[in-house]
C-alpha angles and dihedrals in degrees: 000000000000131000093247092054092049091048091051092051093046093047094048089046091049090046090066087073091057089072108092090209095054110111106159092105094148090054091045092048093050092050091047089053089052094051095045091048090053097038105037104014133241093278094062122109092235090060091051091049093050090050093053095055113113126199124229117257112227092202094058098051144044119263091254091049091048090052091052091047088052093051089048090049091048090051091049093050091048090049092049091044089053090047093051091049091048092049092050091046090050103034106019129225122306109260115226113207123206095196135352093269091064090068091069130073121238091257092054090048093050091048092050092049093050091049094047092046092050092047091050091047092049093049091049093052092047092049093045088053090049092051091046091051091047090053094049094048095043111039 
């Protein structure tokens, strides 16, 4: 996945919180954790921050206090969403490599193959001449 695609996904996800009627904060939070885990990795500070967010308990507070807690939670989620987008914009996403060849671009791989093939061909010609010279001098 490319940085632009990740940014579009994160901005669209962050845009859900701009709707004042949106109230599925837990679902948004879980999706954000999945995105950050895939884009930035589990060792990122953003992933740690998202995992430390706690949700208000309606049973332990008054209705007014619960509304204030929800507003605070919404503000924290918006701030974290903006921070995640800014991090991806500035640093890019974490690349996950399946094998060591995935780290190289196509041009680098082609150049490496051409160099290796030339070296093998040159070595074969050189060894072939040595063997031919040996056979001529030692019949």
